[in-house]
C-alpha positions as CSV (number, residue, x, y, z in Angstrom):
1,X,8.8,-22.2,44.6
2,X,9.0,-24.7,47.5
3,X,6.5,-24.8,50.3
4,X,9.2,-23.7,52.7
5,X,9.7,-20.5,50.7
6,X,6.0,-19.7,50.8
7,X,5.7,-20.2,54.6
8,X,8.8,-18.1,55.3
9,X,7.4,-15.1,53.4
10,X,6.5,-12.3,55.8
11,X,3.9,-9.7,54.7
12,X,4.5,-6.7,56.9
13,X,2.8,-3.4,57.5
14,X,5.4,-1.6,55.4
15,X,4.7,-4.0,52.4
16,X,1.0,-2.8,52.6
17,X,2.1,0.8,52.9
18,X,4.4,0.3,49.9
19,X,1.7,-1.1,47.7
20,X,-0.7,1.6,48.8
21,X,1.7,4.5,48.0
22,X,2.4,3.0,44.5
23,X,-1.3,2.6,43.9
24,X,-1.9,6.3,44.8
25,X,0.9,7.5,42.6
26,X,-0.4,5.4,39.6
27,X,-4.0,6.7,40.3
28,X,-2.8,10.3,40.3
29,X,-0.8,9.8,37.1
30,X,-3.8,8.2,35.5
31,X,-5.9,11.3,36.5
32,X,-3.3,13.6,35.0
33,X,-3.2,12.0,31.6
34,X,-6.8,10.7,31.3
35,X,-8.5,12.2,28.3
36,X,-5.4,14.0,27.0
37,X,-3.0,13.3,24.1
38,X,-0.5,12.0,26.7
39,X,-2.7,8.9,27.2
40,X,-2.3,7.9,23.6
41,X,1.5,8.5,23.8
42,X,1.6,6.3,26.9
43,X,-0.3,3.5,25.1
44,X,2.2,3.8,22.2
45,X,5.1,3.4,24.6
46,X,3.5,0.4,26.2
47,X,3.0,-1.2,22.8
48,X,6.7,-0.7,22.0
49,X,7.7,-2.3,25.3
50,X,5.5,-5.3,24.6
51,X,7.0,-5.6,21.1
52,X,10.5,-5.6,22.6
53,X,9.8,-8.6,24.9
54,X,8.0,-10.4,22.0
55,X,10.9,-10.0,19.5
56,X,13.4,-10.7,22.2
57,X,11.7,-14.0,23.0
58,X,11.5,-14.9,19.3
59,X,15.2,-14.1,18.9
60,X,14.7,-11.5,16.2
61,X,18.0,-9.9,16.6
62,X,17.7,-6.8,14.4
63,X,14.4,-5.6,15.8
64,X,15.6,-6.5,19.3
65,X,18.6,-4.3,18.8
66,X,16.6,-1.4,17.5
67,X,14.0,-1.5,20.3
68,X,16.7,-2.1,22.9
69,X,18.5,1.2,21.8
70,X,15.1,3.0,22.0
71,X,14.5,1.7,25.5
72,X,18.0,2.7,26.6
73,X,17.0,6.4,26.2
74,X,13.5,5.7,27.5
75,X,13.9,7.8,30.7
76,X,15.1,10.9,28.7
77,X,12.3,10.3,26.2
78,X,9.7,10.1,28.9
79,X,10.9,13.4,30.5
80,X,10.7,15.2,27.1
81,X,7.4,13.8,26.0
82,X,5.6,14.1,29.4
83,X,7.2,17.3,30.6
84,X,3.8,19.0,31.0
85,X,2.3,16.1,32.9
86,X,5.5,15.9,35.2
87,X,5.1,19.6,35.9
88,X,1.5,19.2,36.8
89,X,2.2,16.1,39.0
90,X,4.9,18.0,40.9
91,X,2.6,21.0,41.3
92,X,0.0,18.6,42.7
93,X,2.4,17.1,45.2
94,X,3.6,20.5,46.3
95,X,0.1,21.8,46.6
96,X,-1.0,18.9,48.8
97,X,2.1,19.2,51.0
98,X,1.9,23.0,51.4
99,X,1.1,24.7,54.7
100,X,-1.7,26.6,53.0
101,X,-3.4,23.2,52.2
102,X,-3.0,22.2,55.9
103,X,-4.6,25.4,56.9
104,X,-7.5,24.7,54.6
105,X,-8.1,21.4,56.5
106,X,-8.0,23.2,59.8
107,X,-10.6,25.7,58.5
108,X,-12.7,22.8,57.2
109,X,-13.1,21.3,60.7
110,X,-13.1,24.5,62.8
111,X,-14.2,27.4,60.6
112,X,-16.1,26.0,57.7
113,X,-19.2,28.3,57.8
114,X,-17.1,31.5,58.0
115,X,-14.8,30.2,55.2
116,X,-17.8,29.5,52.9
117,X,-19.2,33.0,53.5
118,X,-15.8,34.5,52.6
119,X,-15.5,32.3,49.5
120,X,-19.0,33.3,48.3
121,X,-18.2,36.9,48.6
122,X,-15.0,36.4,46.5
123,X,-16.8,34.5,43.7
124,X,-20.0,36.6,43.5
125,X,-18.5,39.3,41.2
126,X,-17.2,36.6,38.9
127,X,-20.6,34.8,38.8
128,X,-22.4,38.1,38.2
129,X,-20.0,39.0,35.4
130,X,-20.4,35.6,33.8
131,X,-24.2,36.0,33.8
132,X,-23.9,39.3,32.1
133,X,-21.4,38.1,29.5
134,X,-23.6,35.0,28.8
135,X,-26.7,37.1,28.2
136,X,-24.9,39.4,25.7
137,X,-23.0,36.5,24.0
138,X,-19.7,38.1,24.8
139,X,-16.8,35.7,24.4
140,X,-14.6,35.4,27.5
141,X,-11.8,33.3,29.0
142,X,-11.2,33.6,32.7
143,X,-8.3,31.6,34.2
144,X,-7.9,30.9,37.9
145,X,-4.2,30.2,38.7
146,X,-3.5,28.7,42.1
147,X,0.2,29.6,41.6
148,X,0.8,32.8,39.6
149,X,3.9,32.0,37.5
150,X,5.1,35.5,36.4
151,X,7.4,34.1,33.8
152,X,4.6,32.1,32.2
153,X,1.9,34.8,32.2
154,X,3.5,38.2,32.1
155,X,5.4,37.6,28.8
156,X,2.1,37.8,26.9
157,X,-0.2,39.8,29.2
158,X,-1.0,43.3,30.3
159,X,-0.5,43.6,34.0
160,X,-3.7,44.7,35.9
161,X,-3.3,43.7,39.5
162,X,-6.7,45.0,40.5
163,X,-9.5,44.0,42.8
164,X,-12.0,41.5,41.4
165,X,-15.2,43.3,40.3
166,X,-18.1,42.6,37.9
167,X,-17.8,45.9,36.1
168,X,-14.0,45.5,35.5
169,X,-14.5,42.0,34.1
170,X,-17.3,43.2,31.8
171,X,-15.2,46.2,30.6
172,X,-12.2,44.0,29.8
173,X,-14.2,41.6,27.6
174,X,-16.3,44.2,25.7
175,X,-15.5,44.0,22.0
176,X,-14.4,47.6,21.9
177,X,-11.9,47.1,24.7
178,X,-8.2,46.8,23.7
179,X,-7.8,44.0,26.3
180,X,-10.8,41.8,25.2
181,X,-8.7,39.6,22.9
182,X,-7.2,37.1,25.2
183,X,-7.6,35.7,28.7
184,X,-8.0,37.3,32.2
185,X,-5.8,35.6,34.9
186,X,-7.1,35.7,38.4
187,X,-4.8,34.7,41.3
188,X,-4.2,35.7,44.9
189,X,-7.8,37.2,45.0
190,X,-6.9,39.8,42.3
191,X,-7.2,40.2,38.6
192,X,-3.5,39.9,37.9
193,X,-3.4,40.2,34.1
194,X,-5.5,40.6,31.0
195,X,-5.2,40.1,27.3
196,X,-3.1,37.0,27.9
197,X,-2.1,34.8,24.9
198,X,-2.1,31.2,26.2
199,X,-0.7,27.9,24.8
200,X,-3.3,25.8,22.9
201,X,-4.0,22.2,23.8
202,X,-2.5,19.4,21.6
203,X,-5.6,17.3,22.2
204,X,-7.0,16.3,18.8
205,X,-10.2,14.7,20.2
206,X,-12.1,17.9,21.0
207,X,-15.5,18.8,19.5
208,X,-15.2,20.6,16.1
209,X,-17.1,23.7,17.4
210,X,-14.3,24.4,19.9
211,X,-12.3,27.5,18.7
212,X,-9.1,29.1,20.0
213,X,-10.7,30.3,23.2
214,X,-11.7,26.8,24.3
215,X,-8.4,25.3,23.1
216,X,-6.5,28.0,25.1
217,X,-8.6,27.3,28.2
218,X,-7.9,23.6,28.0
219,X,-4.3,24.2,27.2
220,X,-3.6,26.4,30.2
221,X,-5.3,23.8,32.5
222,X,-2.9,21.1,31.1
223,X,0.3,23.2,31.5
224,X,-0.4,24.7,34.9
225,X,-2.3,24.1,38.1
226,X,-5.1,26.3,36.8
227,X,-8.8,26.1,35.9
228,X,-10.7,28.2,33.3
229,X,-14.2,29.5,32.5
230,X,-14.9,29.7,28.8
231,X,-17.9,31.7,27.5
232,X,-18.7,31.0,23.8
233,X,-19.3,34.1,21.7
234,X,-21.5,32.3,19.3
235,X,-23.9,30.5,21.8
236,X,-23.2,32.1,25.2
237,X,-22.6,28.5,26.5
238,X,-20.4,28.2,29.6
239,X,-17.6,25.6,29.8
240,X,-15.2,24.8,32.6
241,X,-11.7,23.4,32.0
242,X,-9.6,21.6,34.6
243,X,-6.7,19.2,34.2
244,X,-7.0,19.2,30.5
245,X,-10.7,18.1,30.5
246,X,-13.7,20.3,29.9
247,X,-17.3,20.4,31.2
248,X,-19.6,21.8,28.6
249,X,-22.9,23.8,28.9
250,X,-22.8,24.1,32.7
251,X,-25.3,26.1,34.7
252,X,-24.6,28.8,37.2
253,X,-25.4,26.6,40.2
254,X,-22.8,24.1,39.0
255,X,-20.4,26.9,38.2
256,X,-20.7,28.2,41.8
257,X,-20.0,24.7,43.2
258,X,-16.9,24.3,41.0
259,X,-15.6,27.7,41.9
260,X,-16.3,27.0,45.6
261,X,-14.2,23.9,45.3
262,X,-11.3,25.1,43.2
263,X,-11.0,28.9,43.8
């Protein structure tokens, strides 16, 4: 490149904005796939792309043709392989752009104290129920869905649509209850459904002590804009799943902070 070309290059405000937007998108995509099986798939695809450029430079025609055909359908393959991550990314974009989100910022600056009091009143029955279930080593899976997808949940759930209460949550998860086997879904400040059969995570790097309840809690947080509380039947340990990742052995003070932030 000649000196004249370098001096004639203009770096404008929109170039900075362009780079910033791309960086934000890459960061959000990284957060979505970090710690999930999609990260390993992405690395595999990156390796194939590097191999293509290497064999093309070395003029290895047969391998170049095979990898070239693979890359020609790359966009379709990405949509199929990363359909859950794409769904979560679009939900994230929609959530941040929604009017409800903007109202939350308005409350943050002008009505924070009142909003915190209302939120504490909403989550107190859930915290009290978790304390009781932990003490009795009663297994439980409570899902908090920010968007209640009727098609996703109602196909495998019993509709409840009731006010959130400590006694109702305890009753659902009692071992003699016909609804105890499965998850409770909370959305729109109500217990929307119980006995829900949820998809399991495909993540193979989970601790060996994780059973179906933990794998379902992680799986629903991968597939939807949802979080989950998992209470172990064997140890009474509390875990919290979000975006396909799980925090283990959390206390009630930390659980209250997480629910205040996410619910």
